[in-house]
C-alpha positions as CSV (number, residue, x, y, z in Angstrom):
1,M,-16.1,23.6,38.5
2,D,-12.7,22.1,39.3
3,W,-14.0,18.7,38.2
4,W,-14.8,19.9,34.7
5,N,-11.3,21.5,34.4
6,S,-9.6,18.2,35.4
7,L,-11.9,16.4,32.8
8,Y,-10.5,18.7,30.0
9,V,-7.0,17.5,30.9
10,L,-7.9,13.9,31.6
11,V,-9.7,13.1,28.3
12,P,-6.8,14.0,26.0
13,V,-4.3,12.2,28.3
14,V,-6.4,9.0,28.1
15,A,-6.8,9.4,24.4
16,I,-3.1,9.7,23.9
17,A,-2.4,6.7,26.1
18,G,-5.0,4.7,24.2
19,G,-3.5,5.7,20.8
20,I,0.0,4.7,21.9
21,T,-1.4,1.3,23.2
22,Y,-3.2,0.7,20.0
23,S,0.0,1.5,17.9
24,I,2.0,-0.9,20.0
25,M,-0.5,-3.7,19.7
26,K,-0.9,-3.2,16.0
27,A,2.9,-3.3,15.5
28,K,3.1,-6.5,17.6
29,Y,0.3,-8.1,15.5
30,R,2.1,-7.2,12.2
31,A,5.3,-8.7,13.5
32,M,3.5,-11.9,14.4
33,E,1.9,-12.0,11.0
34,R,5.2,-11.5,9.2
35,T,6.7,-14.3,11.3
36,A,3.9,-16.6,10.2
37,E,4.4,-15.7,6.6
38,L,8.1,-16.4,6.7
39,S,7.7,-19.8,8.3
40,G,6.8,-21.1,4.8
41,A,10.0,-19.7,3.3
42,S,11.9,-23.0,3.6
43,D,9.3,-24.6,1.3
44,L,9.6,-21.7,-1.1
45,K,13.4,-22.1,-1.1
46,A,13.1,-25.8,-2.2
47,V,10.7,-24.8,-5.0
48,V,13.0,-22.1,-6.2
49,E,16.0,-24.5,-6.2
50,Q,14.0,-27.0,-8.2
51,N,12.9,-24.4,-10.7
52,T,16.5,-23.2,-11.1
53,A,17.7,-26.8,-11.8
54,V,14.9,-27.2,-14.5
55,N,15.9,-23.8,-16.0
56,R,19.5,-24.9,-16.2
57,Q,18.5,-28.1,-18.0
58,L,16.4,-26.1,-20.5
59,L,19.3,-23.7,-21.1
60,E,21.6,-26.6,-21.9
61,K,19.1,-28.1,-24.4
62,L,18.6,-24.7,-26.0
63,E,22.3,-24.2,-26.4
64,G,22.5,-27.6,-28.1
65,L,19.7,-26.7,-30.4
66,E,21.4,-23.4,-31.2
67,G,24.6,-25.2,-32.2
68,R,22.6,-27.6,-34.4
69,L,20.8,-24.7,-36.0
70,A,24.1,-22.9,-36.7
71,N,25.4,-26.1,-38.4
72,V,22.3,-26.3,-40.6
73,E,22.5,-22.6,-41.4
74,K,26.2,-23.1,-42.4
75,T,25.3,-26.1,-44.6
76,L,22.5,-24.1,-46.3
77,N,24.8,-21.2,-46.9
78,E,27.4,-23.5,-48.6
79,I,24.8,-24.8,-51.1
80,P,25.2,-22.8,-54.4
């Protein structure tokens, strides 16, 4: 009968220890996965810098077009 009583204590203790071990291993796996994802961040940084340069060039061209359009609008408003 004492064996059964110790079994009632041993099963929950083993389950708790297993749950803690599982949580630790899961956290370690997630950390490794995030590290692997971040290893490609340098490539992403280069792409973002290139995209920023292109956007700046487009913005300069649009500002030039806006100035020309303002001149055309001004000329059209001066015509009676």
